[in-house]
mmCIF file as gemmi writes it, N, C-alpha and C atoms, coordinates in Angstrom:
data_model
loop_
_atom_site.group_PDB
_atom_site.id
_atom_site.type_symbol
_atom_site.label_atom_id
_atom_site.label_alt_id
_atom_site.label_comp_id
_atom_site.label_asym_id
_atom_site.label_entity_id
_atom_site.label_seq_id
_atom_site.pdbx_PDB_ins_code
_atom_site.Cartn_x
_atom_site.Cartn_y
_atom_site.Cartn_z
_atom_site.occupancy
_atom_site.B_iso_or_equiv
_atom_site.pdbx_formal_charge
_atom_site.auth_seq_id
_atom_site.auth_asym_id
_atom_site.pdbx_PDB_model_num
ATOM 1 N N . UNK Axp A 1 ? 151.835 -27.34 139.682 1 0 ? 1 A 1
ATOM 2 C CA . UNK Axp A 1 ? 150.941 -27.29 138.583 1 0 ? 1 A 1
ATOM 3 C C . UNK Axp A 1 ? 151.158 -28.375 137.565 1 0 ? 1 A 1
ATOM 4 N N . UNK Axp A 2 ? 150.113 -28.779 136.975 1 0 ? 2 A 1
ATOM 5 C CA . UNK Axp A 2 ? 150.012 -29.66 135.837 1 0 ? 2 A 1
ATOM 6 C C . UNK Axp A 2 ? 149.352 -28.91 134.665 1 0 ? 2 A 1
ATOM 7 N N . UNK Axp A 3 ? 150.204 -29.369 133.654 1 0 ? 3 A 1
ATOM 8 C CA . UNK Axp A 3 ? 149.677 -28.879 132.393 1 0 ? 3 A 1
ATOM 9 C C . UNK Axp A 3 ? 149.309 -29.814 131.368 1 0 ? 3 A 1
ATOM 10 N N . UNK Axp A 4 ? 148.099 -29.575 130.692 1 0 ? 4 A 1
ATOM 11 C CA . UNK Axp A 4 ? 147.827 -30.559 129.688 1 0 ? 4 A 1
ATOM 12 C C . UNK Axp A 4 ? 147.678 -29.832 128.27 1 0 ? 4 A 1
ATOM 13 N N . UNK Axp A 5 ? 148.175 -30.369 127.139 1 0 ? 5 A 1
ATOM 14 C CA . UNK Axp A 5 ? 147.894 -29.658 125.827 1 0 ? 5 A 1
ATOM 15 C C . UNK Axp A 5 ? 146.557 -29.288 125.705 1 0 ? 5 A 1
ATOM 16 N N . UNK Axp A 6 ? 146.113 -27.897 125.395 1 0 ? 6 A 1
ATOM 17 C CA . UNK Axp A 6 ? 144.727 -27.626 125.072 1 0 ? 6 A 1
ATOM 18 C C . UNK Axp A 6 ? 143.798 -27.296 126.138 1 0 ? 6 A 1
ATOM 19 N N . UNK Axp A 7 ? 144.203 -27.722 127.247 1 0 ? 7 A 1
ATOM 20 C CA . UNK Axp A 7 ? 143.335 -27.504 128.573 1 0 ? 7 A 1
ATOM 21 C C . UNK Axp A 7 ? 143.809 -26.483 129.283 1 0 ? 7 A 1
ATOM 22 N N . UNK Axp A 8 ? 144.72 -25.773 129.096 1 0 ? 8 A 1
ATOM 23 C CA . UNK Axp A 8 ? 145.35 -24.668 130.042 1 0 ? 8 A 1
ATOM 24 C C . UNK Axp A 8 ? 145.987 -25.435 131.172 1 0 ? 8 A 1
ATOM 25 N N . UNK Axp A 9 ? 145.906 -24.491 132.259 1 0 ? 9 A 1
ATOM 26 C CA . UNK Axp A 9 ? 146.444 -25.004 133.832 1 0 ? 9 A 1
ATOM 27 C C . UNK Axp A 9 ? 145.212 -25.405 134.494 1 0 ? 9 A 1
ATOM 28 N N . UNK Axp A 10 ? 145.892 -26.611 135.153 1 0 ? 10 A 1
ATOM 29 C CA . UNK Axp A 10 ? 145.155 -27.516 136.265 1 0 ? 10 A 1
ATOM 30 C C . UNK Axp A 10 ? 145.924 -28.164 137.032 1 0 ? 10 A 1
ATOM 31 N N . UNK Axp A 11 ? 145.394 -28.284 138.242 1 0 ? 11 A 1
ATOM 32 C CA . UNK Axp A 11 ? 146.054 -28.95 139.194 1 0 ? 11 A 1
ATOM 33 C C . UNK Axp A 11 ? 145.349 -28.57 140.716 1 0 ? 11 A 1
ATOM 34 N N . UNK Axp A 12 ? 146.078 -28.298 141.684 1 0 ? 12 A 1
ATOM 35 C CA . UNK Axp A 12 ? 145.777 -28.299 142.925 1 0 ? 12 A 1
ATOM 36 C C . UNK Axp A 12 ? 144.788 -26.965 142.981 1 0 ? 12 A 1
ATOM 37 N N . UNK Axp A 13 ? 145.273 -25.866 142.516 1 0 ? 13 A 1
ATOM 38 C CA . UNK Axp A 13 ? 144.477 -24.664 142.568 1 0 ? 13 A 1
ATOM 39 C C . UNK Axp A 13 ? 142.758 -24.771 142.028 1 0 ? 13 A 1
ATOM 40 N N . UNK Axp A 14 ? 143.095 -25.541 140.829 1 0 ? 14 A 1
ATOM 41 C CA . UNK Axp A 14 ? 141.615 -25.507 140.277 1 0 ? 14 A 1
ATOM 42 C C . UNK Axp A 14 ? 140.693 -26.346 140.654 1 0 ? 14 A 1
ATOM 43 N N . UNK Axp A 15 ? 141.154 -27.205 141.728 1 0 ? 15 A 1
ATOM 44 C CA . UNK Axp A 15 ? 140.306 -28.649 142.302 1 0 ? 15 A 1
ATOM 45 C C . UNK Axp A 15 ? 140.375 -29.399 141.114 1 0 ? 15 A 1
ATOM 46 N N . UNK Axp A 16 ? 140.276 -30.744 141.67 1 0 ? 16 A 1
ATOM 47 C CA . UNK Axp A 16 ? 140.525 -31.982 140.817 1 0 ? 16 A 1
ATOM 48 C C . UNK Axp A 16 ? 139.222 -32.506 140.252 1 0 ? 16 A 1
ATOM 49 N N . UNK Axp A 17 ? 137.947 -31.984 140.827 1 0 ? 17 A 1
ATOM 50 C CA . UNK Axp A 17 ? 136.836 -32.252 140.27 1 0 ? 17 A 1
ATOM 51 C C . UNK Axp A 17 ? 136.528 -31.657 138.871 1 0 ? 17 A 1
ATOM 52 N N . UNK Axp A 18 ? 136.928 -30.393 138.898 1 0 ? 18 A 1
ATOM 53 C CA . UNK Axp A 18 ? 136.627 -29.459 137.563 1 0 ? 18 A 1
ATOM 54 C C . UNK Axp A 18 ? 137.738 -29.961 136.782 1 0 ? 18 A 1
ATOM 55 N N . UNK Axp A 19 ? 139.114 -30.335 137.094 1 0 ? 19 A 1
ATOM 56 C CA . UNK Axp A 19 ? 140.012 -30.859 136.203 1 0 ? 19 A 1
ATOM 57 C C . UNK Axp A 19 ? 139.637 -32.204 135.564 1 0 ? 19 A 1
ATOM 58 N N . UNK Axp A 20 ? 139.225 -33.101 136.396 1 0 ? 20 A 1
ATOM 59 C CA . UNK Axp A 20 ? 138.931 -34.463 135.85 1 0 ? 20 A 1
ATOM 60 C C . UNK Axp A 20 ? 137.65 -34.048 134.8 1 0 ? 20 A 1
ATOM 61 N N . UNK Axp A 21 ? 136.682 -33.592 135.076 1 0 ? 21 A 1
ATOM 62 C CA . UNK Axp A 21 ? 135.634 -33.297 134.2 1 0 ? 21 A 1
ATOM 63 C C . UNK Axp A 21 ? 135.934 -32.763 132.953 1 0 ? 21 A 1
ATOM 64 N N . UNK Axp A 22 ? 137.015 -31.881 132.85 1 0 ? 22 A 1
ATOM 65 C CA . UNK Axp A 22 ? 137.479 -31.266 131.706 1 0 ? 22 A 1
ATOM 66 C C . UNK Axp A 22 ? 138.317 -32.34 130.906 1 0 ? 22 A 1
ATOM 67 N N . UNK Axp A 23 ? 139.224 -32.977 131.82 1 0 ? 23 A 1
ATOM 68 C CA . UNK Axp A 23 ? 139.972 -33.955 130.819 1 0 ? 23 A 1
ATOM 69 C C . UNK Axp A 23 ? 138.967 -35.08 130.155 1 0 ? 23 A 1
ATOM 70 N N . UNK Axp A 24 ? 137.955 -35.54 130.843 1 0 ? 24 A 1
ATOM 71 C CA . UNK Axp A 24 ? 137.06 -36.303 130.422 1 0 ? 24 A 1
ATOM 72 C C . UNK Axp A 24 ? 136.444 -35.877 129.073 1 0 ? 24 A 1
ATOM 73 N N . UNK Axp A 25 ? 135.73 -34.548 129.043 1 0 ? 25 A 1
ATOM 74 C CA . UNK Axp A 25 ? 135.291 -33.968 128.042 1 0 ? 25 A 1
ATOM 75 C C . UNK Axp A 25 ? 136.248 -33.915 126.759 1 0 ? 25 A 1
ATOM 76 N N . UNK Axp A 26 ? 137.65 -33.471 127.101 1 0 ? 26 A 1
ATOM 77 C CA . UNK Axp A 26 ? 138.816 -33.234 126.255 1 0 ? 26 A 1
ATOM 78 C C . UNK Axp A 26 ? 138.792 -34.585 125.423 1 0 ? 26 A 1
ATOM 79 N N . UNK Axp A 27 ? 138.928 -35.765 126.29 1 0 ? 27 A 1
ATOM 80 C CA . UNK Axp A 27 ? 139.114 -37.184 125.746 1 0 ? 27 A 1
ATOM 81 C C . UNK Axp A 27 ? 138.02 -37.558 124.852 1 0 ? 27 A 1
ATOM 82 N N . UNK Axp A 28 ? 136.804 -37.284 125.212 1 0 ? 28 A 1
ATOM 83 C CA . UNK Axp A 28 ? 135.601 -37.681 124.579 1 0 ? 28 A 1
ATOM 84 C C . UNK Axp A 28 ? 135.544 -36.932 123.079 1 0 ? 28 A 1
ATOM 85 N N . UNK Axp A 29 ? 136.027 -35.775 123.092 1 0 ? 29 A 1
ATOM 86 C CA . UNK Axp A 29 ? 136.112 -34.864 121.997 1 0 ? 29 A 1
ATOM 87 C C . UNK Axp A 29 ? 137.205 -35.345 120.745 1 0 ? 29 A 1
ATOM 88 N N . UNK Axp A 30 ? 138.428 -35.692 121.415 1 0 ? 30 A 1
ATOM 89 C CA . UNK Axp A 30 ? 139.3 -36.316 120.737 1 0 ? 30 A 1
ATOM 90 C C . UNK Axp A 30 ? 138.934 -37.572 120.088 1 0 ? 30 A 1
ATOM 91 N N . UNK Axp A 31 ? 138.429 -38.608 120.962 1 0 ? 31 A 1
ATOM 92 C CA . UNK Axp A 31 ? 137.944 -39.791 120.547 1 0 ? 31 A 1
ATOM 93 C C . UNK Axp A 31 ? 137.094 -39.64 119.26 1 0 ? 31 A 1
ATOM 94 N N . UNK Axp A 32 ? 135.982 -38.867 119.593 1 0 ? 32 A 1
ATOM 95 C CA . UNK Axp A 32 ? 135.084 -38.333 118.38 1 0 ? 32 A 1
ATOM 96 C C . UNK Axp A 32 ? 135.86 -38.08 117.173 1 0 ? 32 A 1
ATOM 97 N N . UNK Axp A 33 ? 136.586 -37.123 117.318 1 0 ? 33 A 1
ATOM 98 C CA . UNK Axp A 33 ? 137.287 -36.486 116.121 1 0 ? 33 A 1
ATOM 99 C C . UNK Axp A 33 ? 138.132 -37.784 115.24 1 0 ? 33 A 1
ATOM 100 N N . UNK Axp A 34 ? 138.822 -38.364 115.976 1 0 ? 34 A 1
ATOM 101 C CA . UNK Axp A 34 ? 139.576 -39.586 115.731 1 0 ? 34 A 1
ATOM 102 C C . UNK Axp A 34 ? 138.5 -40.821 114.936 1 0 ? 34 A 1
ATOM 103 N N . UNK Axp A 35 ? 137.385 -40.796 115.438 1 0 ? 35 A 1
ATOM 104 C CA . UNK Axp A 35 ? 136.437 -41.941 114.827 1 0 ? 35 A 1
ATOM 105 C C . UNK Axp A 35 ? 135.959 -41.244 113.446 1 0 ? 35 A 1
ATOM 106 N N . UNK Axp A 36 ? 135.609 -39.895 113.517 1 0 ? 36 A 1
ATOM 107 C CA . UNK Axp A 36 ? 135.11 -39.325 112.275 1 0 ? 36 A 1
ATOM 108 C C . UNK Axp A 36 ? 136.27 -39.36 111.29 1 0 ? 36 A 1
ATOM 109 N N . UNK Axp A 37 ? 137.446 -39.136 111.588 1 0 ? 37 A 1
ATOM 110 C CA . UNK Axp A 37 ? 138.624 -39.205 110.67 1 0 ? 37 A 1
ATOM 111 C C . UNK Axp A 37 ? 138.719 -40.709 110.079 1 0 ? 37 A 1
ATOM 112 N N . UNK Axp A 38 ? 138.502 -41.736 110.913 1 0 ? 38 A 1
ATOM 113 C CA . UNK Axp A 38 ? 138.712 -43.075 110.352 1 0 ? 38 A 1
ATOM 114 C C . UNK Axp A 38 ? 137.569 -43.513 109.328 1 0 ? 38 A 1
ATOM 115 N N . UNK Axp A 39 ? 136.311 -42.953 109.743 1 0 ? 39 A 1
ATOM 116 C CA . UNK Axp A 39 ? 135.285 -43.319 108.981 1 0 ? 39 A 1
ATOM 117 C C . UNK Axp A 39 ? 135.425 -42.6 107.718 1 0 ? 39 A 1
ATOM 118 N N . UNK Axp A 40 ? 135.881 -41.463 107.786 1 0 ? 40 A 1
ATOM 119 C CA . UNK Axp A 40 ? 135.897 -40.6 106.184 1 0 ? 40 A 1
ATOM 120 C C . UNK Axp A 40 ? 136.954 -41.314 105.466 1 0 ? 40 A 1
ATOM 121 N N . UNK Axp A 41 ? 138.272 -41.726 106.144 1 0 ? 41 A 1
ATOM 122 C CA . UNK Axp A 41 ? 139.359 -42.167 105.342 1 0 ? 41 A 1
ATOM 123 C C . UNK Axp A 41 ? 138.729 -43.817 104.814 1 0 ? 41 A 1
ATOM 124 N N . UNK Axp A 42 ? 137.848 -44.345 105.372 1 0 ? 42 A 1
ATOM 125 C CA . UNK Axp A 42 ? 137.481 -45.942 105.058 1 0 ? 42 A 1
ATOM 126 C C . UNK Axp A 42 ? 136.371 -45.51 103.756 1 0 ? 42 A 1
ATOM 127 N N . UNK Axp A 43 ? 135.625 -44.48 103.888 1 0 ? 43 A 1
ATOM 128 C CA . UNK Axp A 43 ? 134.644 -43.751 102.826 1 0 ? 43 A 1
ATOM 129 C C . UNK Axp A 43 ? 135.433 -43.724 101.517 1 0 ? 43 A 1
ATOM 130 N N . UNK Axp A 44 ? 136.528 -42.974 101.824 1 0 ? 44 A 1
ATOM 131 C CA . UNK Axp A 44 ? 137.363 -42.576 100.741 1 0 ? 44 A 1
ATOM 132 C C . UNK Axp A 44 ? 138.205 -43.695 100.157 1 0 ? 44 A 1
ATOM 133 N N . UNK Axp A 45 ? 138.41 -44.741 100.978 1 0 ? 45 A 1
ATOM 134 C CA . UNK Axp A 45 ? 139.005 -46.09 100.274 1 0 ? 45 A 1
ATOM 135 C C . UNK Axp A 45 ? 138.063 -46.808 99.714 1 0 ? 45 A 1
ATOM 136 N N . UNK Axp A 46 ? 137.107 -46.793 100.034 1 0 ? 46 A 1
ATOM 137 C CA . UNK Axp A 46 ? 135.963 -47.62 99.415 1 0 ? 46 A 1
ATOM 138 C C . UNK Axp A 46 ? 135.39 -46.908 98.033 1 0 ? 46 A 1
ATOM 139 N N . UNK Axp A 47 ? 135.671 -45.808 97.93 1 0 ? 47 A 1
ATOM 140 C CA . UNK Axp A 47 ? 135.237 -45.222 96.631 1 0 ? 47 A 1
ATOM 141 C C . UNK Axp A 47 ? 136.66 -45.267 95.604 1 0 ? 47 A 1
ATOM 142 N N . UNK Axp A 48 ? 137.724 -45.288 96.089 1 0 ? 48 A 1
ATOM 143 C CA . UNK Axp A 48 ? 138.903 -45.357 95.344 1 0 ? 48 A 1
ATOM 144 C C . UNK Axp A 48 ? 138.993 -46.799 94.786 1 0 ? 48 A 1
ATOM 145 N N . UNK Axp A 49 ? 138.601 -47.736 95.732 1 0 ? 49 A 1
ATOM 146 C CA . UNK Axp A 49 ? 138.434 -49.39 95.239 1 0 ? 49 A 1
ATOM 147 C C . UNK Axp A 49 ? 137.396 -49.603 94.195 1 0 ? 49 A 1
ATOM 148 N N . UNK Axp A 50 ? 136.44 -48.687 94.109 1 0 ? 50 A 1
ATOM 149 C CA . UNK Axp A 50 ? 135.334 -48.701 93.439 1 0 ? 50 A 1
ATOM 150 C C . UNK Axp A 50 ? 135.61 -48.503 91.715 1 0 ? 50 A 1
ATOM 151 N N . UNK Axp A 51 ? 136.482 -47.162 91.881 1 0 ? 51 A 1
ATOM 152 C CA . UNK Axp A 51 ? 136.943 -46.343 90.738 1 0 ? 51 A 1
ATOM 153 C C . UNK Axp A 51 ? 138.144 -47.705 89.989 1 0 ? 51 A 1
ATOM 154 N N . UNK Axp A 52 ? 138.893 -48.176 90.795 1 0 ? 52 A 1
ATOM 155 C CA . UNK Axp A 52 ? 139.849 -49.2 90.128 1 0 ? 52 A 1
ATOM 156 C C . UNK Axp A 52 ? 139.143 -50.171 89.583 1 0 ? 52 A 1
ATOM 157 N N . UNK Axp A 53 ? 138.004 -50.837 89.99 1 0 ? 53 A 1
ATOM 158 C CA . UNK Axp A 53 ? 137.166 -51.776 89.148 1 0 ? 53 A 1
ATOM 159 C C . UNK Axp A 53 ? 136.627 -51.211 88.185 1 0 ? 53 A 1
C-alpha cells in the first residue's frame, strides 16, 4: 500500500488510474494555494513599502 498525506490510501487495490488522477488534482490544488499565498504576500509587501515612504 502507498500512503500520501491528505489523499488517504492508494496503491494496487485502488487502481493506478484513479490514484494518479487524484494526485494530479491534489498537486493542482497545492500549487493554486501556494500561488495565492505568494500573491497575497507581494500585495502586503507593496502596501508596507508605500506606508514607509
